[in-house]
VOPAGU-2260 file (C-alpha; in pm, 1 decimal, decimal comma):
REM VOPAGU-2260
SITE   aa  ch    i         X         Y         Z
SITE  MET   A    0   -5676,1  -11236,8    1795,9
SITE  LEU   A    1   -5438,9  -11399,4    1547,3
SITE  VAL   A    2   -5694,1  -11366,6    1269,1
SITE  ASP   A    3   -5751,9  -11002,6    1360,5
SITE  LEU   A    4   -5380,2  -10932,0    1350,7
SITE  VAL   A    5   -5340,4  -11101,4    1012,2
SITE  VAL   A    6   -5628,6  -10897,6     870,3
SITE  PHE   A    7   -5483,6  -10583,1    1023,6
SITE  THR   A    8   -5136,2  -10643,1     879,2
SITE  LEU   A    9   -5270,1  -10721,6     532,0
SITE  GLY   A   10   -5501,1  -10421,5     537,8
SITE  TRP   A   11   -5236,3  -10183,0     666,9
SITE  CYS   A   12   -5002,2  -10293,2     386,5
SITE  ALA   A   13   -5287,1  -10260,6     134,4
SITE  GLY   A   14   -5326,1   -9896,9     238,3
SITE  TRP   A   15   -4963,9   -9821,8     151,6
SITE  TRP   A   16   -5001,9  -10002,6    -180,1
SITE  LEU   A   17   -5316,0   -9815,9    -287,8
SITE  LEU   A   18   -5177,8   -9470,1    -211,8
SITE  TRP   A   19   -4807,4   -9536,0    -253,9
SITE  ARG   A   20   -4733,6   -9210,6    -431,6
SITE  VAL   A   21   -4940,7   -8914,8    -551,7
SITE  PRO   A   22   -4766,3   -8751,9    -850,0
SITE  THR   A   23   -4844,5   -8388,8    -923,3
SITE  PRO   A   24   -4841,2   -8208,3   -1260,2
SITE  ALA   A   25   -4484,2   -8196,2   -1383,4
SITE  LYS   A   26   -4313,8   -7860,3   -1410,3
SITE  ILE   A   27   -4292,5   -7836,1   -1786,8
SITE  ASP   A   28   -4182,1   -7525,3   -1977,0
SITE  PRO   A   29   -4509,4   -7327,0   -1990,2
SITE  ASP   A   30   -4406,2   -7147,9   -2306,7
SITE  ALA   A   31   -4342,4   -7463,8   -2508,4
SITE  GLY   A   32   -4600,4   -7393,6   -2780,4
SITE  VAL   A   33   -4909,7   -7461,8   -2568,4
SITE  PRO   A   34   -5221,1   -7336,0   -2752,9
SITE  PRO   A   35   -5483,9   -7101,2   -2603,4
SITE  ILE   A   36   -5733,8   -7265,3   -2370,4
SITE  SER   A   37   -6105,1   -7227,8   -2297,5
SITE  ILE   A   38   -6182,6   -7266,2   -1926,7
SITE  VAL   A   39   -6539,7   -7371,9   -1851,0
SITE  VAL   A   40   -6671,0   -7315,5   -1497,9
SITE  PRO   A   41   -7018,2   -7464,6   -1435,0
SITE  ALA   A   42   -7179,1   -7264,4   -1154,2
SITE  ARG   A   43   -7504,3   -7300,7    -964,0
SITE  ASN   A   44   -7548,1   -7062,3    -669,2
SITE  GLU   A   45   -7173,4   -7002,2    -643,2
SITE  GLU   A   46   -7160,9   -6627,3    -570,5
SITE  ASP   A   47   -6937,9   -6689,8    -267,8
SITE  ALA   A   48   -6695,2   -6930,2    -435,1
SITE  LEU   A   49   -6653,8   -6771,6    -779,0
SITE  PRO   A   50   -6443,7   -6467,3    -680,5
SITE  THR   A   51   -6167,5   -6696,9    -552,5
SITE  VAL   A   52   -6131,9   -6913,6    -860,8
SITE  LEU   A   53   -6167,6   -6623,3   -1104,1
SITE  ALA   A   54   -5915,7   -6411,6    -913,9
SITE  SER   A   55   -5666,8   -6699,5    -923,3
SITE  LEU   A   56   -5715,2   -6742,5   -1298,2
SITE  GLY   A   57   -5694,7   -6376,1   -1401,1
SITE  PRO   A   58   -5318,2   -6313,8   -1367,2
SITE  GLN   A   59   -5238,7   -6647,7   -1531,5
SITE  LEU   A   60   -5437,7   -6606,0   -1852,9
SITE  ARG   A   61   -5250,8   -6552,7   -2178,2
SITE  PRO   A   62   -5362,5   -6391,8   -2505,8
SITE  GLY   A   63   -5636,3   -6601,6   -2665,7
SITE  ASP   A   64   -5745,5   -6770,4   -2341,8
SITE  GLU   A   65   -6108,7   -6739,6   -2233,4
SITE  VAL   A   66   -6304,9   -6809,3   -1915,1
SITE  LEU   A   67   -6666,2   -6918,1   -1962,6
SITE  VAL   A   68   -6888,1   -6928,3   -1654,0
SITE  VAL   A   69   -7207,1   -7122,7   -1723,7
SITE  ASP   A   70   -7482,8   -6999,5   -1492,8
SITE  ASP   A   71   -7681,6   -7314,0   -1412,5
SITE  HIS   A   72   -8011,4   -7145,2   -1318,9
SITE  SER   A   73   -7870,0   -6981,8   -1007,8
SITE  THR   A   74   -8099,4   -6803,1    -765,3
SITE  ASP   A   75   -7822,3   -6580,6    -628,7
SITE  ALA   A   76   -7580,1   -6328,4    -781,7
SITE  THR   A   77   -7360,3   -6589,9    -953,8
SITE  ALA   A   78   -7389,3   -6430,0   -1299,7
SITE  ALA   A   79   -7325,3   -6075,9   -1174,5
SITE  VAL   A   80   -7020,2   -6185,4    -974,7
SITE  ALA   A   81   -6876,3   -6364,2   -1278,3
SITE  ARG   A   82   -6927,9   -6062,0   -1504,7
SITE  ARG   A   83   -6762,7   -5827,6   -1255,8
SITE  SER   A   84   -6459,5   -6058,0   -1258,8
SITE  GLY   A   85   -6430,1   -6031,8   -1637,5
SITE  ALA   A   86   -6556,1   -6379,0   -1728,4
SITE  THR   A   87   -6790,0   -6448,5   -2017,6
SITE  VAL   A   88   -7123,8   -6561,2   -1873,4
SITE  LEU   A   89   -7347,1   -6813,2   -2048,4
SITE  ASP   A   90   -7700,0   -6872,7   -1927,0
SITE  ALA   A   91   -7777,3   -7244,0   -1942,6
SITE  PRO   A   92   -8104,7   -7319,6   -2123,9
SITE  PRO   A   93   -8368,3   -7521,8   -1938,1
SITE  LEU   A   94   -8238,9   -7862,0   -1829,7
SITE  PRO   A   95   -8346,0   -8121,1   -2089,0
SITE  PRO   A   96   -8503,0   -8450,1   -1974,7
SITE  GLY   A   97   -8244,6   -8711,6   -1886,0
SITE  TRP   A   98   -7960,7   -8467,4   -1818,5
SITE  GLN   A   99   -7781,0   -8398,4   -1493,0
SITE  GLY   A  100   -7740,7   -8026,8   -1417,7
SITE  LYS   A  101   -7362,3   -8000,1   -1404,0
SITE  VAL   A  102   -7322,4   -8217,5   -1714,0
SITE  TRP   A  103   -7558,0   -7988,9   -1905,5
SITE  ALA   A  104   -7366,8   -7679,1   -1793,3
SITE  CYS   A  105   -7033,4   -7832,8   -1901,3
SITE  HIS   A  106   -7183,3   -7923,7   -2237,1
SITE  ILE   A  107   -7309,9   -7568,4   -2292,8
SITE  GLY   A  108   -6967,7   -7428,3   -2208,7
SITE  ALA   A  109   -6785,1   -7670,6   -2437,0
SITE  GLU   A  110   -7022,2   -7589,9   -2724,1
SITE  ALA   A  111   -6944,2   -7219,3   -2690,0
SITE  ALA   A  112   -6566,6   -7261,4   -2645,8
SITE  ALA   A  113   -6351,3   -7098,4   -2912,0
SITE  ASN   A  114   -6022,1   -7280,7   -2845,5
SITE  ASP   A  115   -5887,7   -7626,2   -2919,4
SITE  GLU   A  116   -5793,7   -7692,4   -2556,9
SITE  LEU   A  117   -6063,2   -7727,5   -2290,9
SITE  MET   A  118   -6046,9   -7712,4   -1912,4
SITE  PHE   A  119   -6342,5   -7780,4   -1684,6
SITE  LEU   A  120   -6302,8   -7630,8   -1335,5
SITE  ASP   A  121   -6539,7   -7645,2   -1040,8
SITE  ALA   A  122   -6633,0   -7309,3    -894,0
SITE  ASP   A  123   -6484,2   -7397,0    -554,6
SITE  THR   A  124   -6131,6   -7449,8    -688,3
SITE  ARG   A  125   -5834,1   -7214,6    -671,7
SITE  LEU   A  126   -5528,0   -7217,0    -897,6
SITE  GLU   A  127   -5192,5   -7175,1    -729,6
SITE  PRO   A  128   -4952,1   -6923,6    -892,0
SITE  GLY   A  129   -4820,3   -7092,5   -1205,3
SITE  GLY   A  130   -5078,0   -7368,3   -1169,1
SITE  LEU   A  131   -5258,6   -7294,1   -1494,2
SITE  SER   A  132   -4935,1   -7314,5   -1694,6
SITE  ARG   A  133   -4844,0   -7645,7   -1530,8
SITE  LEU   A  134   -5187,4   -7791,8   -1596,9
SITE  ARG   A  135   -5209,3   -7688,9   -1960,1
SITE  ALA   A  136   -4852,1   -7794,5   -2042,2
SITE  ALA   A  137   -4880,6   -8130,6   -1864,8
SITE  ALA   A  138   -5217,3   -8200,7   -2027,0
SITE  ASP   A  139   -5087,4   -8106,9   -2371,1
SITE  GLN   A  140   -4797,5   -8348,6   -2328,4
SITE  ALA   A  141   -5012,2   -8633,2   -2191,3
SITE  GLY   A  142   -5298,0   -8611,2   -2443,0
SITE  GLY   A  143   -5642,2   -8760,5   -2390,6
SITE  LEU   A  144   -5799,6   -8663,0   -2058,6
SITE  TYR   A  145   -5585,5   -8508,7   -1784,5
SITE  SER   A  146   -5751,2   -8489,7   -1445,0
SITE  VAL   A  147   -5625,1   -8349,9   -1115,0
SITE  GLN   A  148   -5771,4   -8391,4    -767,4
SITE  PRO   A  149   -5724,9   -8051,8    -600,0
SITE  TRP   A  150   -5536,1   -8019,3    -272,2
SITE  HIS   A  151   -5807,3   -8019,1      -6,4
SITE  GLU   A  152   -5801,7   -7716,5     222,7
SITE  VAL   A  153   -5986,3   -7788,1     549,6
SITE  PRO   A  154   -5967,6   -7482,9     779,6
SITE  ARG   A  155   -6280,5   -7573,0     981,4
SITE  PRO   A  156   -6312,7   -7882,5    1205,0
SITE  HIS   A  157   -6620,7   -8027,2    1031,5
SITE  GLU   A  158   -6440,9   -8020,9     695,5
SITE  ARG   A  159   -6183,6   -8265,6     832,9
SITE  LEU   A  160   -6454,8   -8527,6     861,7
SITE  ALA   A  161   -6409,2   -8570,8     485,8
SITE  ALA   A  162   -6062,7   -8723,8     540,7
SITE  LEU   A  163   -6156,8   -9086,4     471,7
SITE  PHE   A  164   -6366,7   -8991,2     169,4
SITE  ASN   A  165   -6062,7   -8821,2      17,9
SITE  VAL   A  166   -5834,0   -9114,7      82,1
SITE  VAL   A  167   -6082,3   -9376,9     -41,7
SITE  ALA   A  168   -6161,9   -9175,9    -356,0
SITE  MET   A  169   -5793,4   -9159,2    -448,8
SITE  MET   A  170   -5729,4   -9524,8    -361,8
SITE  GLY   A  171   -6030,3   -9641,9    -560,7
SITE  THR   A  172   -5891,6   -9517,2    -891,5
SITE  GLY   A  173   -5597,8   -9759,6    -880,2
SITE  ALA   A  174   -5383,2   -9478,3   -1019,5
SITE  PHE   A  175   -5151,5   -9432,4    -723,2
SITE  THR   A  176   -5010,9   -9780,2    -662,8
SITE  PRO   A  177   -4638,4   -9855,2    -709,9
SITE  ARG   A  178   -4719,7   -9997,3   -1054,1
SITE  ALA   A  179   -4922,0   -9700,1   -1174,3
SITE  ALA   A  180   -4777,1   -9395,1   -1000,7
SITE  THR   A  181   -4411,3   -9421,0   -1102,6
SITE  PRO   A  182   -4266,4   -9290,3   -1430,0
SITE  ARG   A  183   -4134,4   -9630,3   -1532,0
SITE  ALA   A  184   -4486,6   -9771,0   -1508,9
SITE  ALA   A  185   -4621,2   -9546,0   -1785,5
SITE  PRO   A  186   -4557,7   -9789,2   -2073,7
SITE  ARG   A  187   -4733,7  -10073,4   -1891,2
SITE  ARG   A  188   -5071,8  -10097,2   -2055,2
SITE  CYS   A  189   -5173,9  -10365,3   -1802,9
SITE  VAL   A  190   -5206,4  -10096,9   -1532,1
SITE  ARG   A  191   -5581,1  -10025,6   -1530,9
SITE  THR   A  192   -5729,2   -9725,2   -1357,3
SITE  VAL   A  193   -6085,7   -9599,9   -1321,1
SITE  GLY   A  194   -6256,6   -9268,6   -1276,7
SITE  ALA   A  195   -6139,8   -8910,2   -1295,2
SITE  PHE   A  196   -6161,7   -8600,5   -1077,6
SITE  GLY   A  197   -6447,8   -8374,0   -1178,8
SITE  PRO   A  198   -6314,7   -8053,6   -1017,6
SITE  CYS   A  199   -6036,2   -8032,4   -1278,3
SITE  LEU   A  200   -6048,0   -8189,9   -1624,0
SITE  VAL   A  201   -5827,0   -8084,5   -1916,6
SITE  THR   A  202   -5852,3   -8221,6   -2270,8
SITE  GLY   A  203   -5807,1   -8137,7   -2634,4
SITE  ALA   A  204   -6130,3   -8038,8   -2808,7
SITE  ASP   A  205   -6074,6   -8299,3   -3081,7
SITE  ASP   A  206   -6044,0   -8583,2   -2829,7
SITE  TYR   A  207   -6340,5   -8447,4   -2635,6
SITE  ARG   A  208   -6561,5   -8446,7   -2942,7
SITE  ALA   A  209   -6431,1   -8785,1   -3056,3
SITE  VAL   A  210   -6566,7   -8951,2   -2739,9
SITE  GLY   A  211   -6895,4   -8760,5   -2757,2
SITE  GLY   A  212   -6816,1   -8503,3   -2487,1
SITE  HIS   A  213   -7051,9   -8449,9   -2196,3
SITE  ALA   A  214   -7347,3   -8531,0   -2421,8
SITE  SER   A  215   -7233,0   -8894,2   -2413,1
SITE  VAL   A  216   -7266,2   -8906,2   -2031,9
SITE  ALA   A  217   -7568,8   -8677,8   -1997,6
SITE  GLY   A  218   -7752,9   -8894,3   -1744,7
SITE  ALA   A  219   -7451,5   -9020,8   -1552,6
SITE  VAL   A  220   -7459,0   -8969,9   -1177,1
SITE  VAL   A  221   -7078,5   -8978,1   -1154,2
SITE  ASP   A  222   -7018,4   -8790,1   -1476,4
SITE  ASP   A  223   -6640,1   -8751,1   -1437,8
SITE  ALA   A  224   -6590,6   -9128,0   -1409,1
SITE  ALA   A  225   -6828,5   -9192,8   -1697,8
SITE  LEU   A  226   -6646,9   -8942,8   -1919,6
SITE  ALA   A  227   -6311,2   -9096,9   -1832,2
SITE  GLU   A  228   -6444,2   -9438,7   -1928,4
SITE  ARG   A  229   -6541,1   -9300,6   -2269,0
SITE  TYR   A  230   -6179,1   -9194,7   -2321,6
SITE  ARG   A  231   -6046,2   -9532,8   -2212,7
SITE  ARG   A  232   -6282,1   -9717,9   -2445,1
SITE  ALA   A  233   -6161,9   -9497,4   -2730,0
SITE  ALA   A  234   -5801,2   -9597,4   -2646,6
SITE  LEU   A  235   -5721,3   -9240,9   -2540,0
SITE  PRO   A  236   -5501,6   -9193,3   -2231,4
SITE  VAL   A  237   -5648,0   -9087,4   -1898,1
SITE  THR   A  238   -5392,2   -8935,5   -1660,3
SITE  LEU   A  239   -5474,8   -8881,6   -1291,7
SITE  ARG   A  240   -5267,6   -8659,6   -1064,2
SITE  GLY   A  241   -5277,5   -8491,6    -722,6
SITE  GLY   A  242   -5305,4   -8114,1    -703,3
SITE  ARG   A  243   -5061,1   -8013,6    -430,1
SITE  GLY   A  244   -4886,2   -7693,9    -538,7
SITE  THR   A  245   -5106,0   -7662,5    -848,4
SITE  ILE   A  246   -5475,4   -7643,8    -761,5
SITE  ALA   A  247   -5670,3   -7644,8    -433,5
SITE  PHE   A  248   -6031,5   -7639,3    -316,8
SITE  ARG   A  249   -6266,4   -7632,5     -20,5
SITE  MET   A  250   -6533,0   -7890,9     -82,1
SITE  TYR   A  251   -6802,9   -7832,5     179,5
SITE  PRO   A  252   -6742,3   -7516,3     382,7
SITE  ALA   A  253   -7112,8   -7457,7     456,9
SITE  GLY   A  254   -7149,7   -7728,6     722,9
SITE  LEU   A  255   -7212,8   -8094,6     796,3
SITE  SER   A  256   -7536,5   -8112,4     598,6
SITE  GLN   A  257   -7360,4   -7995,2     282,6
SITE  LEU   A  258   -7084,5   -8252,2     335,6
SITE  ALA   A  259   -7335,0   -8532,9     388,7
SITE  GLU   A  260   -7544,5   -8432,2      85,6
SITE  GLY   A  261   -7241,0   -8403,9    -138,9
SITE  PHE   A  262   -7097,0   -8745,0     -62,1
SITE  THR   A  263   -7439,8   -8912,6     -43,3
SITE  LYS   A  264   -7508,2   -8797,3    -397,9
SITE  ASN   A  265   -7252,7   -9017,7    -567,4
SITE  PHE   A  266   -7030,2   -9221,2    -335,5
SITE  ALA   A  267   -7222,0   -9550,3    -349,2
SITE  THR   A  268   -7249,9   -9521,1    -727,4
SITE  ALA   A  269   -6878,0   -9451,0    -760,0
SITE  ALA   A  270   -6796,3   -9756,3    -547,0
SITE  ARG   A  271   -6949,3   -9982,8    -812,5
SITE  LEU   A  272   -6691,0   -9862,9   -1064,1
SITE  VAL   A  273   -6389,1   -9975,9    -861,9
SITE  ARG   A  274   -6194,1  -10272,6   -1001,7
SITE  PRO   A  275   -6257,8  -10596,6    -807,1
SITE  LEU   A  276   -5899,0  -10638,0    -686,1
SITE  THR   A  277   -5878,0  -10272,2    -583,5
SITE  LEU   A  278   -6207,5  -10313,1    -398,0
SITE  VAL   A  279   -6069,5  -10613,4    -207,1
SITE  PHE   A  280   -5765,3  -10408,3    -105,7
SITE  LEU   A  281   -5987,2  -10117,2      -1,3
SITE  VAL   A  282   -6220,6  -10329,5     211,0
SITE  THR   A  283   -5922,0  -10498,0     377,6
SITE  TRP   A  284   -5771,3  -10159,1     455,7
SITE  LEU   A  285   -6096,2  -10031,1     606,9
SITE  ALA   A  286   -6113,0  -10351,1     813,1
SITE  ALA   A  287   -5764,0  -10275,9     942,9
SITE  LEU   A  288   -5880,1   -9931,2    1052,7
SITE  SER   A  289   -6156,0  -10099,2    1252,2
SITE  THR   A  290   -5927,1  -10351,3    1422,6
SITE  PRO   A  291   -5809,5  -10144,7    1726,5
SITE  PRO   A  292   -6161,8  -10102,3    1873,2
SITE  VAL   A  293   -6219,6  -10477,1    1827,6
SITE  LEU   A  294   -5902,7  -10570,0    2019,1
SITE  VAL   A  295   -5912,2  -10306,4    2290,7
SITE  ALA   A  296   -6116,1  -10509,4    2544,3
SITE  ASP   A  297   -5902,2  -10825,2    2536,8
SITE  GLU   A  298   -5563,1  -10698,6    2416,6
SITE  PRO   A  299   -5530,4  -10329,2    2502,8
SITE  VAL   A  300   -5154,8  -10316,8    2435,7
SITE  VAL   A  301   -5191,5  -10477,2    2093,7
SITE  ALA   A  302   -5489,1  -10253,1    2020,1
SITE  ALA   A  303   -5283,5   -9945,7    2112,1
SITE  ALA   A  304   -4999,7  -10056,8    1883,4
SITE  CYS   A  305   -5241,7  -10110,5    1594,1
SITE  TYR   A  306   -5404,0   -9773,3    1658,9
SITE  LEU   A  307   -5067,8   -9600,8    1652,7
SITE  ALA   A  308   -4975,6   -9775,4    1326,4
SITE  VAL   A  309   -5299,2   -9660,0    1162,3
SITE  ALA   A  310   -5262,4   -9304,0    1291,3
SITE  VAL   A  311   -4906,0   -9280,1    1157,5
SITE  GLN   A  312   -5011,2   -9421,7     821,9
SITE  LEU   A  313   -5306,9   -9184,8     788,4
SITE  GLY   A  314   -5090,9   -8892,0     891,5
SITE  VAL   A  315   -4856,2   -8967,0     601,2
SITE  LEU   A  316   -5133,1   -9034,0     347,7
SITE  LEU   A  317   -5339,5   -8728,2     437,4
SITE  ARG   A  318   -5038,7   -8499,0     399,1
SITE  ARG   A  319   -5037,4   -8595,2      31,4
SITE  LEU   A  320   -5400,9   -8492,9     -14,6
SITE  GLY   A  321   -5477,7   -8188,8     197,9
SITE  SER   A  322   -5425,0   -7976,8     507,0
SITE  PHE   A  323   -5592,2   -8222,8     745,6
SITE  GLY   A  324   -5314,5   -8205,4    1005,1
SITE  PRO   A  325   -5190,1   -8470,7    1247,8
SITE  LEU   A  326   -5487,4   -8436,0    1485,0
SITE  THR   A  327   -5720,7   -8572,7    1216,4
SITE  ALA   A  328   -5502,0   -8881,4    1190,6
SITE  VAL   A  329   -5483,4   -8925,5    1568,3
SITE  LEU   A  330   -5864,2   -8898,5    1598,0
SITE  TYR   A  331   -5925,8   -9102,1    1283,6
SITE  LEU   A  332   -6211,4   -9304,0    1436,9
SITE  VAL   A  333   -6434,7   -8995,4    1411,9
SITE  PRO   A  334   -6384,1   -8947,7    1034,2
SITE  LEU   A  335   -6412,3   -9327,3     998,0
SITE  ALA   A  336   -6751,6   -9329,1    1171,8
SITE  THR   A  337   -6863,1   -9039,8     949,2
SITE  PHE   A  338   -6750,5   -9228,3     640,5
SITE  VAL   A  339   -6936,6   -9545,6     737,2
SITE  ALA   A  340   -7256,9   -9357,8     823,5
SITE  VAL   A  341   -7264,4   -9143,6     508,2
SITE  PHE   A  342   -7166,3   -9433,2     283,3
SITE  ALA   A  343   -7444,1   -9648,6     430,9
SITE  TRP   A  344   -7693,1   -9368,4     375,0
SITE  SER   A  345   -7562,9   -9324,2      20,4
SITE  ILE   A  346   -7642,3   -9689,8     -48,3
SITE  VAL   A  347   -7996,9   -9641,4      83,5
SITE  ILE   A  348   -8046,8   -9330,1    -129,9
SITE  THR   A  349   -7890,0   -9476,1    -443,1
SITE  PHE   A  350   -8068,9   -9809,9    -445,3
SITE  GLY   A  351   -8378,9   -9706,1    -252,2
SITE  ARG   A  352   -8510,3   -9358,1    -313,1
SITE  GLY   A  353   -8310,8   -9303,7    -628,2
SITE  ARG   A  354   -8300,4   -8926,3    -573,5
SITE  VAL   A  355   -8118,9   -8679,2    -348,1
SITE  ARG   A  356   -8151,2   -8303,4    -293,3
SITE  TRP   A  357   -7845,4   -8101,8    -401,3
SITE  LYS   A  358   -7823,1   -7723,4    -437,3
SITE  GLY   A  359   -8199,9   -7687,2    -442,1
SITE  ARG   A  360   -8248,7   -7943,5    -717,5
SITE  ASP   A  361   -8360,9   -8306,0    -711,2
SITE  VAL   A  362   -8073,8   -8512,9    -851,7
SITE  ALA   A  363   -8129,1   -8867,1    -975,9
SITE  THR   A  364   -7882,4   -9112,2    -821,4
SITE  ARG   A  365   -7942,2   -9364,8   -1095,8
SITE  PRO   A  366   -7865,5   -9296,2   -1461,6
SITE  SER   A  367   -8149,2   -9193,6   -1688,2
SITE  PRO   A  368   -8211,7   -9331,1   -2039,4
SITE  PRO   A  369   -7996,9   -9169,6   -2311,2
SITE  PRO   A  370   -8139,8   -8822,1   -2382,9
SITE  PRO   A  371   -8209,5   -8685,7   -2729,6
SITE  LYS   A  372   -7939,0   -8490,9   -2904,1
SITE  PRO   A  373   -7917,8   -8150,6   -2731,2
SITE  PRO   A  374   -7950,7   -7816,6   -2906,3
SITE  ALA   A  375   -7646,1   -7601,7   -2963,8
SITE  GLY   A  376   -7531,1   -7381,8   -2676,6
SITE  PRO   A  377   -7633,9   -7016,8   -2654,6
SITE  ALA   A  378   -7426,6   -6722,3   -2756,7
SITE  ALA   A  379   -7245,2   -6531,4   -2483,1
């Protein structure tokens, strides 16, 4: 029991360390000379999601801004919905060999963009009032790649099963520790982070082209992390933030199968990118979450105390990331079991089959050889 308690204490403390603070985009003067922006929305079968993101963008656009929806071979009314909302629609050419679908759509949008500032938004996101101004001003000040994990809205019970995936994804970047997530830590170049958040990426067009853009990560399974690594290797800053009050999303509203497919697609691959020390902290934290069931038979009082400590901690951490509510924290063993099962299956898919089905398309879970240089994007 002593060993279990030591592991629990270390892991519980590691959880606080890894998600100590989640900064959000600073409220900077939105009229401080920020240039027009091109917003690229890759969309495959997103007729239900698009009206929300486009409606949230419309009132916040300024003269010179543009919204480009790239229709990634949808079989529904995605293109028609986007046109009715006033967006410019680009039809993605056939997917070239070696390219992932979303990466290709982002590339096509970036090629057609008219402005020197680029934003890539997933179709299931929603900008809060004033969110676009905060994002563009904060990104312009930070330079390089500015990436925000949207606030996760979970109105349906099955969506709350994603709780541990959200927490682990944020912890794994190493960007929210006491050393990395405080203003005074900014000058410390020794603070190393990994990854980025694909639902919201903002960058200057010059920096984007300097690192090779999405063409440089055409075959990457976890394209956001691969693109961020290109920026880091080019000595360009990568800034990671939380989206509370700025941008929100619903990840998998369609049901459990969509949730499982989405996380299976890339979670095992993303885990390989985590820094070794961060990975040790993460594994220790997950071990702490598993300690109460181990102790319950022999030390029920101690097990109850550990369970309460974990529930309180998760309640605090989840409030920083989404609308999961206290019941999710109290019943955390259910999301934990979901996380373990889906992550195990992701390992099987990634290193076994090598392919997964996503949105009606077979997606390779291992990177392909570098593709040939792509053709220029189509006209609107």
